PDB file of N, CA, C, O and CB in Angstrom:
ATOM      1  N   MET A   1       0.840  -1.194   0.000  1.00  0.00           N
ATOM      2  CA  MET A   1       0.000   0.000   0.000  1.00  0.00           C
ATOM      3  C   MET A   1       0.883   1.255   0.000  1.00  0.00           C
ATOM      4  O   MET A   1       1.830   1.366   0.779  1.00  0.00           O
ATOM      5  CB  MET A   1      -0.955   0.000   1.229  1.00  0.00           C
ATOM      6  N   GLN A   2       0.555   2.176  -0.874  1.00  0.00           N
ATOM      7  CA  GLN A   2       1.335   3.407  -0.982  1.00  0.00           C
ATOM      8  C   GLN A   2       0.970   4.364   0.146  1.00  0.00           C
ATOM      9  O   GLN A   2      -0.194   4.504   0.521  1.00  0.00           O
ATOM     10  CB  GLN A   2       1.105   4.079  -2.351  1.00  0.00           C
ATOM     11  N   LYS A   3       2.009   5.024   0.678  1.00  0.00           N
ATOM     12  CA  LYS A   3       1.759   5.993   1.752  1.00  0.00           C
ATOM     13  C   LYS A   3       0.979   7.185   1.220  1.00  0.00           C
ATOM     14  O   LYS A   3       1.210   7.649   0.104  1.00  0.00           O
ATOM     15  CB  LYS A   3       3.085   6.465   2.382  1.00  0.00           C
ATOM     16  N   GLN A   4       0.052   7.673   2.035  1.00  0.00           N
ATOM     17  CA  GLN A   4      -0.728   8.834   1.620  1.00  0.00           C
ATOM     18  C   GLN A   4       0.128  10.088   1.751  1.00  0.00           C
ATOM     19  O   GLN A   4       0.834  10.273   2.743  1.00  0.00           O
ATOM     20  CB  GLN A   4      -2.026   8.963   2.463  1.00  0.00           C
ATOM     21  N   LYS A   5       0.058  10.931   0.752  1.00  0.00           N
ATOM     22  CA  LYS A   5       0.764  12.202   0.792  1.00  0.00           C
ATOM     23  C   LYS A   5      -0.147  13.245   1.420  1.00  0.00           C
ATOM     24  O   LYS A   5      -1.336  13.314   1.109  1.00  0.00           O
ATOM     25  CB  LYS A   5       1.216  12.640  -0.629  1.00  0.00           C
ATOM     26  N   ILE A   6       0.417  14.048   2.300  1.00  0.00           N
ATOM     27  CA  ILE A   6      -0.366  15.100   2.944  1.00  0.00           C
ATOM     28  C   ILE A   6      -0.590  16.234   1.955  1.00  0.00           C
ATOM     29  O   ILE A   6       0.347  16.755   1.351  1.00  0.00           O
ATOM     30  CB  ILE A   6       0.342  15.619   4.225  1.00  0.00           C
ATOM     31  N   GLY A   7      -1.849  16.597   1.808  1.00  0.00           N
ATOM     32  CA  GLY A   7      -2.196  17.680   0.900  1.00  0.00           C
ATOM     33  C   GLY A   7      -2.530  18.968   1.625  1.00  0.00           C
ATOM     34  O   GLY A   7      -2.265  20.060   1.123  1.00  0.00           O
ATOM     35  N   LYS A   8      -3.123  18.835   2.828  1.00  0.00           N
ATOM     36  CA  LYS A   8      -3.558  20.036   3.551  1.00  0.00           C
ATOM     37  C   LYS A   8      -3.552  19.767   5.048  1.00  0.00           C
ATOM     38  O   LYS A   8      -3.856  18.665   5.504  1.00  0.00           O
ATOM     39  CB  LYS A   8      -4.970  20.483   3.087  1.00  0.00           C
ATOM     40  N   ILE A   9      -3.200  20.796   5.793  1.00  0.00           N
ATOM     41  CA  ILE A   9      -3.264  20.750   7.251  1.00  0.00           C
ATOM     42  C   ILE A   9      -4.215  21.850   7.689  1.00  0.00           C
ATOM     43  O   ILE A   9      -4.078  23.005   7.284  1.00  0.00           O
ATOM     44  CB  ILE A   9      -1.839  20.920   7.908  1.00  0.00           C
ATOM     45  N   PHE A  10      -5.185  21.477   8.524  1.00  0.00           N
ATOM     46  CA  PHE A  10      -6.155  22.444   9.025  1.00  0.00           C
ATOM     47  C   PHE A  10      -6.114  22.441  10.543  1.00  0.00           C
ATOM     48  O   PHE A  10      -6.069  21.375  11.158  1.00  0.00           O
ATOM     49  CB  PHE A  10      -7.585  22.125   8.510  1.00  0.00           C
ATOM     50  N   ILE A  11      -6.128  23.608  11.149  1.00  0.00           N
ATOM     51  CA  ILE A  11      -6.172  23.698  12.601  1.00  0.00           C
ATOM     52  C   ILE A  11      -7.543  24.217  13.018  1.00  0.00           C
ATOM     53  O   ILE A  11      -7.949  25.317  12.646  1.00  0.00           O
ATOM     54  CB  ILE A  11      -5.038  24.617  13.143  1.00  0.00           C
ATOM     55  N   ASP A  12      -8.244  23.400  13.798  1.00  0.00           N
ATOM     56  CA  ASP A  12      -9.556  23.779  14.323  1.00  0.00           C
ATOM     57  C   ASP A  12      -9.327  24.715  15.513  1.00  0.00           C
ATOM     58  O   ASP A  12      -8.949  24.277  16.600  1.00  0.00           O
ATOM     59  CB  ASP A  12     -10.401  22.510  14.744  1.00  0.00           C
ATOM     60  N   ARG A  13      -9.561  25.996  15.291  1.00  0.00           N
ATOM     61  CA  ARG A  13      -9.267  27.005  16.316  1.00  0.00           C
ATOM     62  C   ARG A  13     -10.142  26.845  17.561  1.00  0.00           C
ATOM     63  O   ARG A  13      -9.763  27.286  18.646  1.00  0.00           O
ATOM     64  CB  ARG A  13      -9.455  28.401  15.739  1.00  0.00           C
ATOM     65  N   ASP A  14     -11.313  26.214  17.408  1.00  0.00           N
ATOM     66  CA  ASP A  14     -12.174  25.983  18.572  1.00  0.00           C
ATOM     67  C   ASP A  14     -11.595  24.892  19.475  1.00  0.00           C
ATOM     68  O   ASP A  14     -11.820  24.897  20.685  1.00  0.00           O
ATOM     69  CB  ASP A  14     -13.595  25.596  18.119  1.00  0.00           C
ATOM     70  N   LEU A  15     -10.852  23.962  18.882  1.00  0.00           N
ATOM     71  CA  LEU A  15     -10.254  22.872  19.658  1.00  0.00           C
ATOM     72  C   LEU A  15      -8.879  23.227  20.206  1.00  0.00           C
ATOM     73  O   LEU A  15      -8.472  22.709  21.246  1.00  0.00           O
ATOM     74  CB  LEU A  15     -10.149  21.630  18.804  1.00  0.00           C
ATOM     75  N   CYS A  16      -8.166  24.099  19.519  1.00  0.00           N
ATOM     76  CA  CYS A  16      -6.789  24.434  19.919  1.00  0.00           C
ATOM     77  C   CYS A  16      -6.776  25.141  21.274  1.00  0.00           C
ATOM     78  O   CYS A  16      -7.499  26.112  21.496  1.00  0.00           O
ATOM     79  CB  CYS A  16      -6.114  25.326  18.850  1.00  0.00           C
ATOM     80  N   ILE A  17      -5.932  24.627  22.176  1.00  0.00           N
ATOM     81  CA  ILE A  17      -5.808  25.228  23.512  1.00  0.00           C
ATOM     82  C   ILE A  17      -4.433  25.874  23.710  1.00  0.00           C
ATOM     83  O   ILE A  17      -4.104  26.301  24.817  1.00  0.00           O
ATOM     84  CB  ILE A  17      -6.047  24.164  24.599  1.00  0.00           C
ATOM     85  N   GLY A  18      -3.634  25.948  22.648  1.00  0.00           N
ATOM     86  CA  GLY A  18      -2.321  26.583  22.752  1.00  0.00           C
ATOM     87  C   GLY A  18      -1.311  25.765  23.523  1.00  0.00           C
ATOM     88  O   GLY A  18      -0.385  26.324  24.110  1.00  0.00           O
ATOM     89  N   ALA A  19      -1.469  24.443  23.534  1.00  0.00           N
ATOM     90  CA  ALA A  19      -0.533  23.572  24.257  1.00  0.00           C
ATOM     91  C   ALA A  19       0.864  23.621  23.632  1.00  0.00           C
ATOM     92  O   ALA A  19       1.860  23.358  24.306  1.00  0.00           O
ATOM     93  CB  ALA A  19      -1.053  22.123  24.270  1.00  0.00           C
ATOM     94  N   ALA A  20       0.928  23.951  22.368  1.00  0.00           N
ATOM     95  CA  ALA A  20       2.184  24.122  21.632  1.00  0.00           C
ATOM     96  C   ALA A  20       2.971  22.835  21.446  1.00  0.00           C
ATOM     97  O   ALA A  20       4.170  22.884  21.175  1.00  0.00           O
ATOM     98  CB  ALA A  20       3.042  25.117  22.335  1.00  0.00           C
ATOM     99  N   SER A  21       2.327  21.692  21.585  1.00  0.00           N
ATOM    100  CA  SER A  21       3.034  20.430  21.334  1.00  0.00           C
ATOM    101  C   SER A  21       3.438  20.321  19.868  1.00  0.00           C
ATOM    102  O   SER A  21       4.483  19.753  19.551  1.00  0.00           O
ATOM    103  CB  SER A  21       2.156  19.227  21.732  1.00  0.00           C
ATOM    104  N   CYS A  22       2.612  20.863  18.972  1.00  0.00           N
ATOM    105  CA  CYS A  22       2.965  20.851  17.545  1.00  0.00           C
ATOM    106  C   CYS A  22       4.222  21.670  17.291  1.00  0.00           C
ATOM    107  O   CYS A  22       5.043  21.321  16.444  1.00  0.00           O
ATOM    108  CB  CYS A  22       1.802  21.394  16.695  1.00  0.00           C
ATOM    109  N   ILE A  23       4.362  22.756  18.029  1.00  0.00           N
ATOM    110  CA  ILE A  23       5.535  23.620  17.879  1.00  0.00           C
ATOM    111  C   ILE A  23       6.774  22.924  18.435  1.00  0.00           C
ATOM    112  O   ILE A  23       7.869  23.072  17.891  1.00  0.00           O
ATOM    113  CB  ILE A  23       5.313  24.975  18.592  1.00  0.00           C
ATOM    114  N   ALA A  24       6.603  22.166  19.519  1.00  0.00           N
ATOM    115  CA  ALA A  24       7.727  21.411  20.074  1.00  0.00           C
ATOM    116  C   ALA A  24       8.250  20.400  19.058  1.00  0.00           C
ATOM    117  O   ALA A  24       9.454  20.157  18.976  1.00  0.00           O
ATOM    118  CB  ALA A  24       7.308  20.694  21.371  1.00  0.00           C
ATOM    119  N   VAL A  25       7.332  19.810  18.282  1.00  0.00           N
ATOM    120  CA  VAL A  25       7.730  18.826  17.269  1.00  0.00           C
ATOM    121  C   VAL A  25       8.261  19.524  16.015  1.00  0.00           C
ATOM    122  O   VAL A  25       9.280  19.112  15.460  1.00  0.00           O
ATOM    123  CB  VAL A  25       6.539  17.911  16.905  1.00  0.00           C
ATOM    124  N   LEU A  26       7.577  20.573  15.569  1.00  0.00           N
ATOM    125  CA  LEU A  26       7.938  21.251  14.315  1.00  0.00           C
ATOM    126  C   LEU A  26       7.884  22.772  14.449  1.00  0.00           C
ATOM    127  O   LEU A  26       6.936  23.398  13.976  1.00  0.00           O
ATOM    128  CB  LEU A  26       7.008  20.803  13.187  1.00  0.00           C
ATOM    129  N   PRO A  27       8.879  23.365  15.083  1.00  0.00           N
ATOM    130  CA  PRO A  27       8.876  24.829  15.243  1.00  0.00           C
ATOM    131  C   PRO A  27       8.976  25.603  13.923  1.00  0.00           C
ATOM    132  O   PRO A  27       8.611  26.778  13.870  1.00  0.00           O
ATOM    133  CB  PRO A  27      10.018  25.234  16.135  1.00  0.00           C
ATOM    134  N   ASP A  28       9.466  24.959  12.860  1.00  0.00           N
ATOM    135  CA  ASP A  28       9.549  25.632  11.560  1.00  0.00           C
ATOM    136  C   ASP A  28       8.210  25.659  10.836  1.00  0.00           C
ATOM    137  O   ASP A  28       8.032  26.425   9.888  1.00  0.00           O
ATOM    138  CB  ASP A  28      10.585  24.950  10.686  1.00  0.00           C
ATOM    139  N   VAL A  29       7.263  24.825  11.276  1.00  0.00           N
ATOM    140  CA  VAL A  29       5.981  24.702  10.584  1.00  0.00           C
ATOM    141  C   VAL A  29       4.853  25.409  11.330  1.00  0.00           C
ATOM    142  O   VAL A  29       4.001  26.053  10.718  1.00  0.00           O
ATOM    143  CB  VAL A  29       5.631  23.239  10.397  1.00  0.00           C
ATOM    144  N   PHE A  30       4.856  25.283  12.662  1.00  0.00           N
ATOM    145  CA  PHE A  30       3.762  25.834  13.464  1.00  0.00           C
ATOM    146  C   PHE A  30       4.243  26.974  14.356  1.00  0.00           C
ATOM    147  O   PHE A  30       5.408  27.025  14.749  1.00  0.00           O
ATOM    148  CB  PHE A  30       3.127  24.738  14.317  1.00  0.00           C
ATOM    149  N   GLU A  31       3.323  27.888  14.669  1.00  0.00           N
ATOM    150  CA  GLU A  31       3.591  28.940  15.654  1.00  0.00           C
ATOM    151  C   GLU A  31       2.270  29.320  16.302  1.00  0.00           C
ATOM    152  O   GLU A  31       1.201  28.991  15.788  1.00  0.00           O
ATOM    153  CB  GLU A  31       4.278  30.192  14.993  1.00  0.00           C
ATOM    154  N   LEU A  32       2.348  30.009  17.426  1.00  0.00           N
ATOM    155  CA  LEU A  32       1.137  30.503  18.085  1.00  0.00           C
ATOM    156  C   LEU A  32       0.887  31.928  17.634  1.00  0.00           C
ATOM    157  O   LEU A  32       1.822  32.723  17.528  1.00  0.00           O
ATOM    158  CB  LEU A  32       1.261  30.426  19.637  1.00  0.00           C
ATOM    159  N   ASP A  33      -0.369  32.256  17.368  1.00  0.00           N
ATOM    160  CA  ASP A  33      -0.709  33.619  16.974  1.00  0.00           C
ATOM    161  C   ASP A  33      -1.004  34.459  18.223  1.00  0.00           C
ATOM    162  O   ASP A  33      -0.779  34.002  19.344  1.00  0.00           O
ATOM    163  CB  ASP A  33      -1.928  33.623  16.008  1.00  0.00           C
ATOM    164  N   ASN A  34      -1.500  35.669  18.035  1.00  0.00           N
ATOM    165  CA  ASN A  34      -1.728  36.572  19.167  1.00  0.00           C
ATOM    166  C   ASN A  34      -2.875  36.128  20.068  1.00  0.00           C
ATOM    167  O   ASN A  34      -3.060  36.685  21.150  1.00  0.00           O
ATOM    168  CB  ASN A  34      -2.004  37.962  18.660  1.00  0.00           C
ATOM    169  N   GLU A  35      -3.651  35.126  19.633  1.00  0.00           N
ATOM    170  CA  GLU A  35      -4.710  34.565  20.478  1.00  0.00           C
ATOM    171  C   GLU A  35      -4.261  33.268  21.152  1.00  0.00           C
ATOM    172  O   GLU A  35      -5.067  32.561  21.757  1.00  0.00           O
ATOM    173  CB  GLU A  35      -5.973  34.311  19.645  1.00  0.00           C
ATOM    174  N   ASN A  36      -2.963  32.964  21.040  1.00  0.00           N
ATOM    175  CA  ASN A  36      -2.387  31.745  21.606  1.00  0.00           C
ATOM    176  C   ASN A  36      -2.964  30.483  20.968  1.00  0.00           C
ATOM    177  O   ASN A  36      -3.125  29.455  21.625  1.00  0.00           O
ATOM    178  CB  ASN A  36      -2.618  31.710  23.106  1.00  0.00           C
ATOM    179  N   LYS A  37      -3.271  30.582  19.677  1.00  0.00           N
ATOM    180  CA  LYS A  37      -3.763  29.446  18.897  1.00  0.00           C
ATOM    181  C   LYS A  37      -2.693  29.087  17.871  1.00  0.00           C
ATOM    182  O   LYS A  37      -2.012  29.959  17.332  1.00  0.00           O
ATOM    183  CB  LYS A  37      -5.137  29.774  18.197  1.00  0.00           C
ATOM    184  N   ALA A  38      -2.558  27.799  17.614  1.00  0.00           N
ATOM    185  CA  ALA A  38      -1.568  27.359  16.628  1.00  0.00           C
ATOM    186  C   ALA A  38      -2.000  27.762  15.216  1.00  0.00           C
ATOM    187  O   ALA A  38      -3.180  27.718  14.867  1.00  0.00           O
ATOM    188  CB  ALA A  38      -1.367  25.828  16.710  1.00  0.00           C
ATOM    189  N   VAL A  39      -1.022  28.149  14.430  1.00  0.00           N
ATOM    190  CA  VAL A  39      -1.235  28.419  13.008  1.00  0.00           C
ATOM    191  C   VAL A  39      -0.111  27.751  12.225  1.00  0.00           C
ATOM    192  O   VAL A  39       0.992  27.556  12.735  1.00  0.00           O
ATOM    193  CB  VAL A  39      -1.286  29.961  12.718  1.00  0.00           C
ATOM    194  N   VAL A  40      -0.413  27.405  10.976  1.00  0.00           N
ATOM    195  CA  VAL A  40       0.584  26.810  10.094  1.00  0.00           C
ATOM    196  C   VAL A  40       1.305  27.944   9.391  1.00  0.00           C
ATOM    197  O   VAL A  40       0.683  28.754   8.703  1.00  0.00           O
ATOM    198  CB  VAL A  40      -0.066  25.821   9.065  1.00  0.00           C
ATOM    199  N   LYS A  41       2.628  27.999   9.565  1.00  0.00           N
ATOM    200  CA  LYS A  41       3.362  29.075   8.900  1.00  0.00           C
ATOM    201  C   LYS A  41       4.145  28.591   7.682  1.00  0.00           C
ATOM    202  O   LYS A  41       4.360  29.362   6.747  1.00  0.00           O
ATOM    203  CB  LYS A  41       4.305  29.730   9.878  1.00  0.00           C
ATOM    204  N   ASN A  42       4.576  27.326   7.678  1.00  0.00           N
ATOM    205  CA  ASN A  42       5.354  26.834   6.539  1.00  0.00           C
ATOM    206  C   ASN A  42       5.259  25.315   6.453  1.00  0.00           C
ATOM    207  O   ASN A  42       6.172  24.618   6.895  1.00  0.00           O
ATOM    208  CB  ASN A  42       6.831  27.273   6.655  1.00  0.00           C
ATOM    209  N   PRO A  43       4.160  24.785   5.886  1.00  0.00           N
ATOM    210  CA  PRO A  43       3.977  23.332   5.847  1.00  0.00           C
ATOM    211  C   PRO A  43       5.040  22.606   5.031  1.00  0.00           C
ATOM    212  O   PRO A  43       5.270  21.414   5.235  1.00  0.00           O
ATOM    213  CB  PRO A  43       2.624  23.011   5.289  1.00  0.00           C
ATOM    214  N   ALA A  44       5.684  23.310   4.117  1.00  0.00           N
ATOM    215  CA  ALA A  44       6.702  22.676   3.276  1.00  0.00           C
ATOM    216  C   ALA A  44       8.017  22.451   4.021  1.00  0.00           C
ATOM    217  O   ALA A  44       8.938  21.841   3.478  1.00  0.00           O
ATOM    218  CB  ALA A  44       6.955  23.526   2.042  1.00  0.00           C
ATOM    219  N   ALA A  45       8.111  22.937   5.260  1.00  0.00           N
ATOM    220  CA  ALA A  45       9.360  22.839   6.012  1.00  0.00           C
ATOM    221  C   ALA A  45       9.559  21.482   6.676  1.00  0.00           C
ATOM    222  O   ALA A  45      10.537  21.290   7.399  1.00  0.00           O
ATOM    223  CB  ALA A  45       9.405  23.913   7.057  1.00  0.00           C
ATOM    224  N   ALA A  46       8.649  20.537   6.444  1.00  0.00           N
ATOM    225  CA  ALA A  46       8.784  19.224   7.075  1.00  0.00           C
ATOM    226  C   ALA A  46       8.271  18.132   6.151  1.00  0.00           C
ATOM    227  O   ALA A  46       7.492  18.384   5.231  1.00  0.00           O
ATOM    228  CB  ALA A  46       8.029  19.185   8.413  1.00  0.00           C
ATOM    229  N   ASP A  47       8.726  16.914   6.415  1.00  0.00           N
ATOM    230  CA  ASP A  47       8.240  15.776   5.642  1.00  0.00           C
ATOM    231  C   ASP A  47       6.892  15.316   6.203  1.00  0.00           C
ATOM    232  O   ASP A  47       6.515  15.667   7.321  1.00  0.00           O
ATOM    233  CB  ASP A  47       9.272  14.613   5.663  1.00  0.00           C
ATOM    234  N   ASP A  48       6.184  14.530   5.410  1.00  0.00           N
ATOM    235  CA  ASP A  48       4.832  14.097   5.780  1.00  0.00           C
ATOM    236  C   ASP A  48       4.806  13.330   7.099  1.00  0.00           C
ATOM    237  O   ASP A  48       3.899  13.516   7.911  1.00  0.00           O
ATOM    238  CB  ASP A  48       4.247  13.234   4.678  1.00  0.00           C
ATOM    239  N   GLU A  49       5.791  12.474   7.310  1.00  0.00           N
ATOM    240  CA  GLU A  49       5.804  11.657   8.525  1.00  0.00           C
ATOM    241  C   GLU A  49       5.898  12.525   9.778  1.00  0.00           C
ATOM    242  O   GLU A  49       5.213  12.270  10.769  1.00  0.00           O
ATOM    243  CB  GLU A  49       6.973  10.665   8.487  1.00  0.00           C
ATOM    244  N   THR A  50       6.743  13.546   9.732  1.00  0.00           N
ATOM    245  CA  THR A  50       6.902  14.430  10.890  1.00  0.00           C
ATOM    246  C   THR A  50       5.678  15.322  11.063  1.00  0.00           C
ATOM    247  O   THR A  50       5.284  15.617  12.192  1.00  0.00           O
ATOM    248  CB  THR A  50       8.168  15.293  10.741  1.00  0.00           C
ATOM    249  N   LEU A  51       5.076  15.750   9.966  1.00  0.00           N
ATOM    250  CA  LEU A  51       3.830  16.522  10.059  1.00  0.00           C
ATOM    251  C   LEU A  51       2.746  15.715  10.754  1.00  0.00           C
ATOM    252  O   LEU A  51       2.006  16.244  11.583  1.00  0.00           O
ATOM    253  CB  LEU A  51       3.351  16.952   8.662  1.00  0.00           C
ATOM    254  N   LEU A  52       2.654  14.440  10.418  1.00  0.00           N
ATOM    255  CA  LEU A  52       1.660  13.576  11.050  1.00  0.00           C
ATOM    256  C   LEU A  52       1.975  13.394  12.541  1.00  0.00           C
ATOM    257  O   LEU A  52       1.063  13.381  13.367  1.00  0.00           O
ATOM    258  CB  LEU A  52       1.608  12.204  10.340  1.00  0.00           C
ATOM    259  N   LEU A  53       3.246  13.257  12.886  1.00  0.00           N
ATOM    260  CA  LEU A  53       3.646  13.163  14.298  1.00  0.00           C
ATOM    261  C   LEU A  53       3.239  14.419  15.071  1.00  0.00           C
ATOM    262  O   LEU A  53       2.762  14.331  16.202  1.00  0.00           O
ATOM    263  CB  LEU A  53       5.171  12.946  14.413  1.00  0.00           C
ATOM    264  N   ALA A  54       3.428  15.576  14.460  1.00  0.00           N
ATOM    265  CA  ALA A  54       3.053  16.832  15.108  1.00  0.00           C
ATOM    266  C   ALA A  54       1.547  16.879  15.342  1.00  0.00           C
ATOM    267  O   ALA A  54       1.091  17.296  16.406  1.00  0.00           O
ATOM    268  CB  ALA A  54       3.500  18.039  14.258  1.00  0.00           C
ATOM    269  N   ALA A  55       0.774  16.448  14.343  1.00  0.00           N
ATOM    270  CA  ALA A  55      -0.684  16.415  14.487  1.00  0.00           C
ATOM    271  C   ALA A  55      -1.084  15.453  15.600  1.00  0.00           C
ATOM    272  O   ALA A  55      -1.979  15.752  16.391  1.00  0.00           O
ATOM    273  CB  ALA A  55      -1.356  16.004  13.157  1.00  0.00           C
ATOM    274  N   GLN A  56      -0.430  14.313  15.661  1.00  0.00           N
ATOM    275  CA  GLN A  56      -0.743  13.312  16.680  1.00  0.00           C
ATOM    276  C   GLN A  56      -0.336  13.769  18.076  1.00  0.00           C
ATOM    277  O   GLN A  56      -0.860  13.260  19.067  1.00  0.00           O
ATOM    278  CB  GLN A  56      -0.055  12.000  16.350  1.00  0.00           C
ATOM    279  N   SER A  57       0.582  14.714  18.168  1.00  0.00           N
ATOM    280  CA  SER A  57       1.029  15.213  19.477  1.00  0.00           C
ATOM    281  C   SER A  57       0.015  16.166  20.105  1.00  0.00           C
ATOM    282  O   SER A  57       0.104  16.465  21.296  1.00  0.00           O
ATOM    283  CB  SER A  57       2.377  15.918  19.338  1.00  0.00           C
ATOM    284  N   CYS A  58      -0.940  16.642  19.324  1.00  0.00           N
ATOM    285  CA  CYS A  58      -1.918  17.605  19.824  1.00  0.00           C
ATOM    286  C   CYS A  58      -2.874  16.938  20.812  1.00  0.00           C
ATOM    287  O   CYS A  58      -3.545  15.966  20.465  1.00  0.00           O
ATOM    288  CB  CYS A  58      -2.705  18.228  18.659  1.00  0.00           C
ATOM    289  N   PRO A  59      -2.941  17.460  22.049  1.00  0.00           N
ATOM    290  CA  PRO A  59      -3.796  16.812  23.057  1.00  0.00           C
ATOM    291  C   PRO A  59      -5.290  16.912  22.778  1.00  0.00           C
ATOM    292  O   PRO A  59      -6.067  16.112  23.300  1.00  0.00           O
ATOM    293  CB  PRO A  59      -3.521  17.406  24.393  1.00  0.00           C
ATOM    294  N   THR A  60      -5.704  17.878  21.967  1.00  0.00           N
ATOM    295  CA  THR A  60      -7.135  18.034  21.677  1.00  0.00           C
ATOM    296  C   THR A  60      -7.494  17.612  20.249  1.00  0.00           C
ATOM    297  O   THR A  60      -8.632  17.783  19.813  1.00  0.00           O
ATOM    298  CB  THR A  60      -7.553  19.482  21.900  1.00  0.00           C
ATOM    299  N   LYS A  61      -6.523  17.065  19.533  1.00  0.00           N
ATOM    300  CA  LYS A  61      -6.707  16.652  18.132  1.00  0.00           C
ATOM    301  C   LYS A  61      -7.234  17.804  17.265  1.00  0.00           C
ATOM    302  O   LYS A  61      -8.116  17.616  16.427  1.00  0.00           O
ATOM    303  CB  LYS A  61      -7.675  15.457  18.055  1.00  0.00           C
ATOM    304  N   ALA A  62      -6.681  18.981  17.486  1.00  0.00           N
ATOM    305  CA  ALA A  62      -7.105  20.172  16.745  1.00  0.00           C
ATOM    306  C   ALA A  62      -6.472  20.254  15.361  1.00  0.00           C
ATOM    307  O   ALA A  62      -6.921  21.037  14.524  1.00  0.00           O
ATOM    308  CB  ALA A  62      -6.763  21.420  17.531  1.00  0.00           C
ATOM    309  N   ILE A  63      -5.434  19.456  15.108  1.00  0.00           N
ATOM    310  CA  ILE A  63      -4.762  19.494  13.808  1.00  0.00           C
ATOM    311  C   ILE A  63      -5.337  18.382  12.943  1.00  0.00           C
ATOM    312  O   ILE A  63      -5.177  17.196  13.231  1.00  0.00           O
ATOM    313  CB  ILE A  63      -3.207  19.342  13.961  1.00  0.00           C
ATOM    314  N   ILE A  64      -6.005  18.793  11.886  1.00  0.00           N
ATOM    315  CA  ILE A  64      -6.665  17.839  10.994  1.00  0.00           C
ATOM    316  C   ILE A  64      -5.847  17.758   9.709  1.00  0.00           C
ATOM    317  O   ILE A  64      -5.535  18.773   9.085  1.00  0.00           O
ATOM    318  CB  ILE A  64      -8.154  18.261  10.697  1.00  0.00           C
ATOM    319  N   VAL A  65      -5.511  16.540   9.332  1.00  0.00           N
ATOM    320  CA  VAL A  65      -4.632  16.309   8.189  1.00  0.00           C
ATOM    321  C   VAL A  65      -5.422  15.652   7.066  1.00  0.00           C
ATOM    322  O   VAL A  65      -6.168  14.698   7.285  1.00  0.00           O
ATOM    323  CB  VAL A  65      -3.419  15.430   8.590  1.00  0.00           C
ATOM    324  N   TYR A  66      -5.244  16.183   5.856  1.00  0.00           N
ATOM    325  CA  TYR A  66      -5.910  15.666   4.658  1.00  0.00           C
ATOM    326  C   TYR A  66      -4.870  15.206   3.652  1.00  0.00           C
ATOM    327  O   TYR A  66      -3.768  15.752   3.588  1.00  0.00           O
ATOM    328  CB  TYR A  66      -6.833  16.738   4.029  1.00  0.00           C
ATOM    329  N   ASP A  67      -5.230  14.190   2.863  1.00  0.00           N
ATOM    330  CA  ASP A  67      -4.330  13.765   1.796  1.00  0.00           C
ATOM    331  C   ASP A  67      -4.531  14.654   0.567  1.00  0.00           C
ATOM    332  O   ASP A  67      -5.320  15.599   0.585  1.00  0.00           O
ATOM    333  CB  ASP A  67      -4.567  12.274   1.439  1.00  0.00           C
ATOM    334  N   GLU A  68      -3.811  14.332  -0.478  1.00  0.00           N
ATOM    335  CA  GLU A  68      -3.865  15.171  -1.692  1.00  0.00           C
ATOM    336  C   GLU A  68      -5.229  15.152  -2.381  1.00  0.00           C
ATOM    337  O   GLU A  68      -5.558  16.066  -3.137  1.00  0.00           O
ATOM    338  CB  GLU A  68      -2.807  14.714  -2.678  1.00  0.00           C
ATOM    339  N   GLU A  69      -6.025  14.106  -2.118  1.00  0.00           N
ATOM    340  CA  GLU A  69      -7.368  14.045  -2.697  1.00  0.00           C
ATOM    341  C   GLU A  69      -8.421  14.714  -1.819  1.00  0.00           C
ATOM    342  O   GLU A  69      -9.597  14.766  -2.180  1.00  0.00           O
ATOM    343  CB  GLU A  69      -7.755  12.606  -2.941  1.00  0.00           C
ATOM    344  N   GLY A  70      -7.995  15.224  -0.662  1.00  0.00           N
ATOM    345  CA  GLY A  70      -8.932  15.889   0.232  1.00  0.00           C
ATOM    346  C   GLY A  70      -9.580  14.968   1.255  1.00  0.00           C
ATOM    347  O   GLY A  70     -10.506  15.374   1.958  1.00  0.00           O
ATOM    348  N   ASN A  71      -9.100  13.726   1.345  1.00  0.00           N
ATOM    349  CA  ASN A  71      -9.622  12.777   2.340  1.00  0.00           C
ATOM    350  C   ASN A  71      -8.941  13.013   3.674  1.00  0.00           C
ATOM    351  O   ASN A  71      -7.723  13.185   3.726  1.00  0.00           O
ATOM    352  CB  ASN A  71      -9.413  11.309   1.880  1.00  0.00           C
ATOM    353  N   GLN A  72      -9.707  13.025   4.748  1.00  0.00           N
ATOM    354  CA  GLN A  72      -9.131  13.210   6.079  1.00  0.00           C
ATOM    355  C   GLN A  72      -8.366  11.956   6.473  1.00  0.00           C
ATOM    356  O   GLN A  72      -8.924  10.859   6.452  1.00  0.00           O
ATOM    357  CB  GLN A  72     -10.232  13.532   7.125  1.00  0.00           C
ATOM    358  N   ILE A  73      -7.099  12.105   6.832  1.00  0.00           N
ATOM    359  CA  ILE A  73      -6.305  10.957   7.237  1.00  0.00           C
ATOM    360  C   ILE A  73      -5.966  10.984   8.733  1.00  0.00           C
ATOM    361  O   ILE A  73      -5.530   9.970   9.278  1.00  0.00           O
ATOM    362  CB  ILE A  73      -5.032  10.903   6.419  1.00  0.00           C
ATOM    363  N   TYR A  74      -6.156  12.115   9.397  1.00  0.00           N
ATOM    364  CA  TYR A  74      -5.990  12.197  10.851  1.00  0.00           C
ATOM    365  C   TYR A  74      -6.755  13.404  11.371  1.00  0.00           C
ATOM    366  O   TYR A  74      -6.758  14.435  10.699  1.00  0.00           O
ATOM    367  CB  TYR A  74      -4.485  12.290  11.242  1.00  0.00           C
ATOM    368  N   PRO A  75      -7.396  13.337  12.515  1.00  0.00           N
ATOM    369  CA  PRO A  75      -7.665  12.144  13.329  1.00  0.00           C
ATOM    370  C   PRO A  75      -8.779  11.312  12.730  1.00  0.00           C
ATOM    371  O   PRO A  75      -9.138  10.272  13.282  1.00  0.00           O
ATOM    372  CB  PRO A  75      -8.026  12.538  14.760  1.00  0.00           C
TER     373      PRO A  75
END
């Protein structure tokens, strides 16, 4: 089975609590904005496997990952 390529990362601002676990995993990709919510600043700065790890590190599952066809692959 071929690995799914990540096409889009979405952060649900209602779920995000600013835990910054995504930033601990990928500081080049994620940052907190002025409301202490995570935002994606440079998704191309990491490989798909590490992006998925960052999403999985979120305690509230606020980072939603889609493949290139738009199918949700996490959570």
